[in-house]
C-alpha positions in Angstrom: 23.2 46.5 47.8 20.1 47.4 50.3 16.5 45.7 48.9 13.8 47.5 50.2 10.7 45.4 50.8 7.2 46.4 50.6 5.5 44.0 52.8 6.8 41.4 55.4 5.0 38.3 55.2 6.0 34.9 53.8 6.8 36.0 50.3 9.5 38.8 51.7 10.6 36.4 54.2 12.3 33.8 51.5 13.4 36.4 49.7 15.1 37.4 52.6 16.2 34.3 53.4 18.2 33.8 49.7 19.6 37.6 50.0 23.0 36.8 51.8 24.2 34.6 49.4 23.8 37.7 47.2 25.6 40.1 49.4 22.0 41.9 49.6 20.6 43.3 52.9 17.1 43.6 53.1 14.6 45.8 55.0 10.5 45.4 55.4 8.2 48.3 55.2 5.1 46.8 57.0 2.1 47.7 59.6 2.1 44.0 61.4 3.7 43.9 64.5 4.0 39.8 64.0 5.4 39.8 60.5 6.8 36.6 59.8 9.5 38.5 57.7 10.7 40.6 60.2 13.4 38.6 62.0 15.0 38.4 58.8 16.1 41.8 58.4 15.4 45.5 59.2 11.5 46.1 59.6 10.0 49.5 59.8 6.9 48.4 61.4 4.5 51.3 60.2 2.0 52.4 58.0 2.5 52.6 54.0 1.4 56.4 54.5 3.7 57.0 57.7 6.1 59.9 56.1 8.6 59.6 58.7 8.9 55.8 58.5 8.8 56.0 54.3 11.5 58.7 54.0 13.8 56.4 56.2 13.1 53.5 54.2 13.5 55.0 51.0 16.7 56.7 52.2 18.2 53.4 53.5 17.3 51.3 50.4 19.4 50.8 47.2 16.0 49.6 45.4 12.5 48.9 46.1 10.0 45.8 45.5 6.7 44.6 46.8 5.5 41.3 47.6 2.0 41.6 46.6 0.3 43.2 44.1 -2.0 44.5 46.7 0.0 47.2 47.8 -1.1 50.8 47.3 -0.8 51.6 43.8 0.0 55.5 44.6 2.8 54.4 47.1 4.6 53.0 44.4 4.3 55.5 41.8 5.5 58.1 44.1 8.6 55.7 45.1 9.4 54.9 41.5 10.2 58.8 41.3 12.9 58.6 44.0 14.3 55.2 44.2 14.5 52.6 41.5 11.4 50.4 42.1 10.7 47.2 40.5 8.5 45.6 39.1 7.4 48.6 36.7 4.5 50.7 37.9 3.1 49.9 34.4 2.7 45.8 35.3 1.2 46.6 39.3 -1.0 48.8 37.3 -2.4 45.9 35.1 -2.0 43.5 37.6 -4.1 45.8 39.9 -7.0 45.7 37.6 -8.7 42.2 36.1 -10.3 44.4 32.9 -6.5 45.8 32.5 -5.2 42.8 32.6 -7.4 40.8 29.9 -7.3 44.3 27.8 -3.4 43.9 27.9 -3.4 39.8 27.1 -6.1 40.9 24.2 -4.0 43.2 22.7 -0.4 41.1 22.7 -3.1 37.8 21.6 -2.2 36.1 24.7 -5.9 34.0 25.5 -8.2 34.9 28.1 -11.4 33.8 28.9 -14.4 35.8 27.7 -15.3 38.5 29.9 -17.2 42.1 30.5 -16.6 44.7 32.4 -19.3 45.6 35.2 -19.1 48.8 36.7 -22.5 48.8 38.3 -25.6 46.3 38.8 -27.2 47.8 36.2 -24.6 46.3 33.5 -24.6 42.6 35.3 -27.8 41.4 33.7 -26.7 42.7 30.1 -23.1 40.9 30.7 -24.9 37.9 31.7 -26.8 37.6 28.9 -23.8 37.7 26.7 -21.5 35.4 28.6 -24.2 33.1 30.0 -24.1 30.6 32.9 -21.9 29.5 34.3 -19.9 32.6 34.9 -17.8 34.3 37.8 -18.1 38.0 38.9 -14.7 38.8 40.0 -14.0 42.5 41.7 -11.7 44.6 39.2 -8.9 45.0 42.3 -7.4 43.4 44.9 -9.1 39.6 45.8 -7.1 36.7 45.8 -7.4 32.8 47.3 -10.9 33.1 45.7 -11.7 35.9 47.7 -13.8 39.0 46.1 -15.8 36.5 43.7 -19.3 35.0 43.2 -20.1 32.2 40.8 -23.3 32.5 38.7 -24.6 29.0 38.0 -28.3 30.1 37.3 -30.6 33.4 37.4 -30.9 32.6 41.5 -27.6 33.9 41.9 -28.2 36.9 40.2 -29.0 39.0 43.6 -25.8 38.2 45.3 -23.6 38.8 42.4 -25.5 42.3 42.2 -24.6 43.1 45.4 -21.0 42.9 44.9 -21.3 44.8 41.8 -23.0 47.5 43.8 -20.0 47.7 46.2 -16.8 47.4 43.9 -15.9 47.6 40.0 -15.7 44.0 39.0 -15.2 42.0 36.0 -17.6 39.4 34.7 -15.7 36.1 33.3 -17.4 33.5 31.4 -16.5 30.1 33.5 -13.3 27.8 31.2 -14.1 24.3 31.1 -10.3 23.6 31.9 -8.3 20.4 31.5 -5.9 21.6 34.1 -4.3 24.3 36.0 -1.1 25.4 35.5 1.5 28.2 35.9 4.6 29.6 34.7 7.1 31.9 36.1 9.9 34.0 34.7 12.5 36.4 35.3 13.8 39.7 33.6 16.9 41.5 34.0 17.1 45.3 33.8 18.9 44.8 30.5 16.3 42.7 29.1 17.7 39.1 29.3 15.1 37.0 30.3 14.6 33.2 32.2 12.0 31.0 32.5 11.3 28.3 35.2 9.7 25.2 34.2 5.7 24.7 34.0 3.9 23.8 37.2 0.9 22.0 37.1 -1.7 23.0 40.0 -4.6 21.8 42.6 -6.4 24.6 44.0 -9.2 23.6 46.2 -12.0 26.5 48.1 -9.8 28.7 46.0 -6.3 28.1 47.5 -3.4 26.8 46.1 -3.0 23.2 47.5 -0.2 21.0 45.4 2.2 22.0 42.7 4.2 19.7 40.5 6.9 20.7 38.4 6.7 19.6 34.5 10.2 19.5 32.7 8.5 18.6 29.2 5.1 19.9 29.7 3.4 19.7 26.2 2.1 23.2 26.8 5.8 24.8 27.9 6.7 26.5 24.7 3.0 28.5 24.9 3.5 29.4 28.1 6.8 30.6 27.7 5.8 32.5 24.7 2.9 34.4 26.6 5.0 35.1 29.9 7.8 36.4 27.7 5.6 38.8 25.3 3.9 40.3 28.7 7.6 40.8 30.0 8.9 42.5 26.8 5.4 44.5 26.6 6.1 46.0 30.0 9.2 46.6 30.4 9.5 44.3 33.3 12.1 44.1 35.8 11.7 40.4 38.6 9.8 37.7 38.7 6.6 37.4 37.0 4.3 34.7 37.5 1.4 33.5 34.9 -1.6 31.1 36.5 -3.0 29.3 33.0 -5.9 27.4 32.0 -5.2 24.4 29.9 -8.3 23.8 27.6 -8.4 21.6 25.0 -5.0 22.0 24.3 -5.3 26.0 24.0 -3.9 28.1 27.1 -6.1 30.8 28.9 -4.5 33.5 31.2 -6.4 33.4 34.2 -4.2 36.2 36.1 -0.8 37.5 36.4 1.1 38.1 39.7 3.9 40.6 39.1 6.1 38.9 42.3 7.4 35.6 43.3 4.6 33.0 43.4 3.4 30.3 45.8 3.4 28.0 42.8 7.3 28.9 42.4 7.9 27.7 45.7 9.5 24.0 44.5 12.2 26.2 42.7 14.8 26.2 45.5 14.8 22.4 45.1 14.1 22.0 41.0 16.3 24.6 39.4 19.8 25.7 39.9 18.5 28.8 41.2 15.1 29.6 43.0 12.3 32.7 41.7 13.6 34.2 45.1 17.4 35.1 44.2 16.0 35.2 40.3 13.8 38.2 41.5 17.0 39.7 44.0 19.4 39.3 40.8 17.0 41.2 38.6 16.2 44.1 41.0 19.4 44.7 41.7 21.0 45.0 38.4 22.9 42.0 38.0 22.6 39.3 35.1 20.4 36.1 35.5 22.6 33.0 35.4 21.1 30.7 32.2 18.2 28.4 34.2 18.9 24.8 34.4 16.5 21.8 35.7 18.0 20.3 38.7 15.4 17.9 39.7 11.6 16.5 39.4 9.6 17.7 42.7 6.1 18.8 44.2 5.6 21.3 46.7 2.3 21.1 48.8 0.9 24.3 50.7 0.2 24.0 54.7 -3.0 25.3 55.3 -4.4 26.3 58.8 -2.2 24.0 61.1 1.4 22.5 61.0 2.0 18.6 60.7 4.2 17.2 62.5 8.0 17.6 62.0 9.0 14.1 62.5 6.2 13.3 60.0 7.3 15.6 57.3 11.4 14.8 58.1 10.4 10.8 58.0 9.8 11.1 53.8 12.9 10.8 51.5 13.3 14.1 49.6 11.0 16.7 51.9 12.3 19.6 53.5 9.4 21.2 55.7 9.4 25.2 55.4 7.3 26.7 58.4 6.8 30.3 57.8 6.5 31.2 61.6 2.8 32.4 61.6 0.0 32.1 63.8 -2.1 29.2 63.0 -5.7 30.0 61.7 -8.3 28.4 59.5 -7.2 28.6 55.7 -3.9 30.3 56.3 -0.8 29.2 54.4 1.5 28.4 57.3 4.4 26.6 55.4 5.1 24.6 52.6 6.4 21.1 52.2 8.9 20.3 49.3 9.3 17.4 47.8 12.5 16.4 45.9 12.5 13.1 43.7 15.8 11.7 42.6 16.3 10.4 38.9 16.6 6.9 40.3 13.5 6.9 42.0 10.6 4.5 40.6 7.3 6.1 39.9 5.7 4.2 42.5 7.9 5.6 45.2 7.8 8.9 44.2 3.9 8.6 44.5 4.0 7.0 47.9 6.1 10.1 49.0 3.8 12.3 47.7 1.1 10.6 49.2 2.5 10.8 52.5 3.3 14.5 52.8 -0.1 15.1 51.6 -1.2 13.0 54.4 0.5 15.0 56.5 -1.3 18.3 55.8 -4.7 16.6 55.7 -5.0 16.6 52.0 -4.8 12.9 51.0 -8.3 13.3 49.2 -6.2 15.4 46.1 -3.8 12.1 45.5 -5.4 10.0 42.7 -4.8 8.7 39.2 -3.8 12.7 38.3 -0.6 12.5 40.3 0.5 9.0 39.0 0.2 11.0 35.8 2.1 13.6 36.7 4.9 11.6 38.1 4.6 9.0 35.9 4.7 11.7 33.1 
């Protein structure tokens, strides 16, 4: 089975690393000459509008998928006519447009924050009057890791928000006073079979994910699984889907969905009997999904901007370092550390290992009573 991937970043890289055990070949269409996935498969180094490269890519692939919702929608629509392409166009269309995504959730009684569509600066004031402060103005399309967002805490922020509204269609969201951020990842096969991973509890800083801890018996697991299942069924989804959620006083609110493998699921190779990357490849290639089984408690720490000393990481019991092979740059995701906690490990030992991993990547300030609560609970 030959699987063509649009994009060749770290998510494509990790899908490629999961491919050999499934007897799959992978190829990438991506314009970057230094794409970190390129060493793991065939690389068509070309822009998405290069007709010759695209024709060769499509001829080679048995099925096509993508690693980012920012891939051109028109390209995926075009590919879906000639080659099986997953996740389906309907899912990508919704995920690329925050207004469409929220309207889809509302139609399925899947909770979201209150929102208003803002197509121009003139609509901004009326929308703010409805939702009040604080609020966040987000571009309807593109934008990730905090990009394309303007916070409105008072009237002093209206000018900056109006500038964004003048340059792009937006959605104004009421700020949700959440208790915590969680996410859920699930896979759906072509025959409709769905397998859900355990919920992750997450910490972001400056709009970028820093830490995820898997939660075997999270109090919101049933609701999160219900939400993601409803979306998958409605979209006739195939592949892995991720939902980022806010827990607000015991009620879940969808922040956003991602029709792809996801950063908050990087713990799955050690925390479950198979990973989100394996799940995605199985689903898009038309194979059944084995029943998911819990393997161990674990945590994932993102490496941002600079790689830690390898010896320091490998000295931590249960730690595995994943280096994407990317050139260091401020704010760039360069790799991650997975921490596996054995059933016999005490809470104190788990916390000590987590603190050591956070220290390796300069994130010690993230640790505290919440981490203790995660590992104890």
